[in-house]
N, C-alpha and C positions, 0 to 999 in steps of 0.2 A: 397533581402534575409534578414533573421533575425530570430526572435524568434516566435514560435507558441506555445501557451498555450491552452490546452483543459481543460475546466471546465465542468465536468459532474455533472448534478443536478438531483433532483427528478422529474423534468419536462422537461428534454431535455438537450442538450449540447450547450455550448457557446464557441466560438473561439476568443482568444485574439491574436492580431498580433502587432509586433513592430520591428523596426530596432534593430540592435545589441546594440545600445546605450540604448535602453529600456527606453527612456524618455517619449514617448507618445505611446498610445495604441488605436487600433481600436477593437471594440467589434462586433462580428457577431453572429447571432443565433436568436432563438433556432433551433437546429437540433433535429429531433425525438421528436416533441412536444408531451407532455403528457407521454413520456416513461422515466423511470429512465435510466440514463447513468452511469454505475457503474464502468467502467474501460476503459482506453484508452492506446493504445500502437502503435508504428510504427516499422514495420519490416525493415530489411536492405535495401530492394528495394524501400522504401518510402511508402509502403502501410500502411494505418491506419486501425487499428482494434479496434472497440468499442464493449464493452459489454452493451447490453440494456436489460431492463426487464419491463414487464407489469404484473399487477395483473390479467389481463384477458387472455393475449396471451402467457405469460411465458417469458423465457429468450432466447436471440438470440445474434449472433455475426454479426456485420455489417462491410463491407469493403469499402474503398475508396482510390483512388490515390490522390485526390485533395481536400478532405473535402467538395465537392459539390455534386458529383454523388456517390450514395451509392448502394450497393448490399448486401442483407442478405445472409449469408452462409446457404445453404440448409441442410447441415449435421453437425450441431454444436455439441458440447459436449452433451452427453445424457447418462443417465442410461438405462438399459434394461427395456423394457415395462413389467409391472407386477412385477417388482422387489421391494426390500425393500426401495429403495431410490428414491427421487424425486429431479430433478434439477430445482431450482427456480431462481438462479442468478449466473452470472459470476462475481466473485469478483476480479480476477486478470488475465491479459494476459501478458505474458513475452516472447517476441521473443529473441532467443539466438542461434547464430551459425546455422541458418537454421532450427531450431526447435521452434515451438510455444508451450508454456505451458499455461494451463488455470486452475486456482483454482476456485472452484464453491461451492455453497450451494445447497442442503445438502453437507457437506464437501466431496470433492473429487478432484482429480488431473487428468488432461487429457493432451495429447500431439498431435501435428500435425506436419507432415513433408512435407505438401504441401501448406504452407502459410495460414493455417487455414481453408482449404476447407473440410477436414475430420479429425476426432479426434478419438483417442483410449484411453482407460482408463489405468491408473497405478493401475492395480488390486491389486498389493502387498500393496498399501496404502489404496485404496478404500475399500478393504475387509480385512483390517488388523486384526490380532487376537484379538485386543482390541475393534474392531468397535462397537460391541453391547453395550459397556459401555461408548461410547462417549456422552457427555452432552453439549448442546449448551450454549454459553454465551448470554449476553443480545442482541447481534446483530445476534443471530442465530448460527447454526452449519456451520461455513464457513471456507474454505481454502483460505486465503487471502494474504499469503506471500509466494513467490517463489524465491529461490536463486539457481544459478548454478555456480559451480567452474569454473572460466575462464581457469584454467590449465587442468582441467579434467572434461569433460561434463558428465561423469558417476556419478559425485558427486552432489547431489541435496538436497536442504533443502526445507521443506514446513512447514508453520506455520498455525495451526488450532485453532481458537478461542474456548476456553473451553476444549481443549484437550492438546495442547502443540506443540513443534517442533519435526519434524521427519527428519531423514537424510537417504538417500540411497547412497551407495558406488558402486552400480553395475548397474547404469543406470535406476533405478526405479523398479528393480525386487523385491528387499527386502527393508524393511524400519525399522529403529530402532528409538525409542523415545530418544531425547537428551535434557533433562531438569534438569540434576544434578546441584544443587546449587540454583535453583529457588523454592520458597515456593509453595506448592500445594494449589489450590483453593478448589477443592472438592475431597477428598481422596476416591479412589475406593477400595472396599473390596477385589477385585480380582487382580487388576493391579496397581502396585505402580508407573508405568512410564507414566500414564496419569492423567488428572485432573488439568492441568495447563492452564493458559489463556494468551497466547501470543497475543499482540495487533499489533505489527509491527516488521519487521526485516530490517536491512540495513547491507551491507557488504563492506569491504575494498577490492577493486579489486586488489590492489597491495599485499595484504596479505589476501587471501580469507578465511583463518581459523579464521580471526578476524571478528566477527559478533556482531552487536549491537541489543539489544532486548528491545523494550518498552513493558513491561508486566503489567498485572493487579496488580502484587505485587511490581512493581518498575522498575527501569532502570538497565539493565544488559549488560555484555559483555563477550564473549568467545574468547579465543586466540587459541583454539585447535579444532575449527570446531563444537563446541557444546558439547564436552565431559564434560566440566565444565564451569559453568557460575559464574561470580562475579558481585556483586552490584557496580554500578558506579553512585553515587548520590551526590558527593561533590559539593556544591554550589547550589543544587536544593532546591526549597521550597516545592516540592512534587515530589514523584516518579511516581505518577499515571498520565497517559496520553495515547494518541492513536498513533499519527504518529511519525516516526523517519526518517529523510532524511540525506543523506551524499553527500557533494559536491565532485565529483570525482577529480576536479582540485586541490583544497586546502586541502581536507580531513576534512573540517569542518563538524560537526554534528549539527543537529537542531531538537529540540523537543518542544512540547507545553504542559507543565504540567497543570493539573487541580487540584482543591482543594483536592478531595478524591474520592474514589469509591462511597461513600454515597452521595456526592454533586459534581456532574460532571460539574463544571463550573470553569472559571478562579478564582483564589483565590482573594478575596476581590474585585471582579469585575474589576481587572486590567488584561488586555490582554498582556501577555508576551511570547516571544519565548526565549528559552535558547539555547546557542551555546557552543560547546566545540571545541577547537583547539588543544587538546592534546589527541585525541583518547578516550575521555570520562573520563580522569582522573579528570577533573574539568569542571565546567559549569558557564557561566556568563549570566545574564538576558539581554534581548534586548527589548526595549519598545519605542524607539524614533519613533513617528508617529503612534503608536498603541493606541487605546482607553485605558485610564487609570482610568476610573470610570464608574460604571453602565454598564459594558459589561459582558454579561453572555452567550454568544454563544461559541461554541467549534469547533475545527478542528478534523474531523473524520480521521480514520486510513489511508485512501487513498488520503486525500485532501491536501497534501503538496508535493512539488517537487522542484528540483534545475535544472538549465540549464547547469551547468558546464563551463560557460564562465569565463573569468578572468577580473574583479572579478565576483564571482558567483552570479547569480540571484536566489532568493528564492521566491516561490509562494505558497499561501495557501488560501483556501476558507473555510467559516464557515457555520454552520448550519442555520444561519440567512441570508445567501446569500451574505455576504461581501467577497470581494476578495482583498487581500493585496499582494503587490509586493515590494521586496527589490532588488536593483541592486548592493549592496555593502556588500554581505554576511551577511545581517541582521543588519548592523549598523543602518540603517534607513529604514522606511517603508512608502509606499504610498497606500492609499485606492483608488481603481479604482472607477470611477463614475458610479456605477451600484449597484443594489440590486437584486440578482438572487434568484431563489428557493434554497432550502437546497442543499448545495454542497456535492456531494458524492465522487468525485475524481478530482484530478488535475494532469496533465501530461504536462511537458515542453519539447519542441523539438527545436533544433537549425538547421537552414538551412545554408549551406555554401554560 
């Protein structure tokens, strides 16, 4: 038993395995050769669900109990035929208390109550009153972040690139934009509550109203479930980046800032992760074991995860195919002996 890390890339998935000491790793794969693997999750019964995508065959959800034998779901998330929207990619799968949520592109949110075998849309979000004014970000019009309140499953958040954060308080029937305090990217002439570009969200499970937001305009935090956002950039050399991850055991936060929107690479070619141990009040750079010159690859929004062991393991993959592992909450890093295709997603799981 130990740690299983799924690394989804632009040309298949790779499986990293280690004991809980995480000192040595075995690398398996690729799975789904030639397919993009865009998200990976594991349900409470141990079933893995992968989102895959092909420019020819479209998007699909694959299921497995053992990461060896796979079956494609025959009735995955889908928009109505002949409708205004087309589903091209599954950006996020989140199993939570017997329900699976899927965020997709074109932006939309779906749910399944039978382990991902069939899906129904959240019409209140997918056909929101502002929908016709939604504009895609550089990565397209994608619903990539999903949070569910562990105290109240009717309270759901969804982050959509180029649009903003939405929250439902009634199980997904109705949705309201929650972006107050975040600078707008593209101001819409009709709707003042959209035009924001959230890159990633992370939540404090012990205080679910506390949510962290890596945004196009900087790093933000809310203490009231999204009603108000405040900038938290003390110690950062840049507020622009894509992923944000939180260690459930220690509460440590991890982000990977880039130089700027206009130059999306590590500043000065130095690859650094920043960590906060005080809920985002301050940040410290971490670079031991990471390339410190001539490194211009980045970590995408879904390509960082933590394993929640003690001390926490942190995992990230880059657009140049490097995979870095820390087993001491980011104090030091090791590059695994591989050079994979462009990393789309990273997901860590711990077996008892």
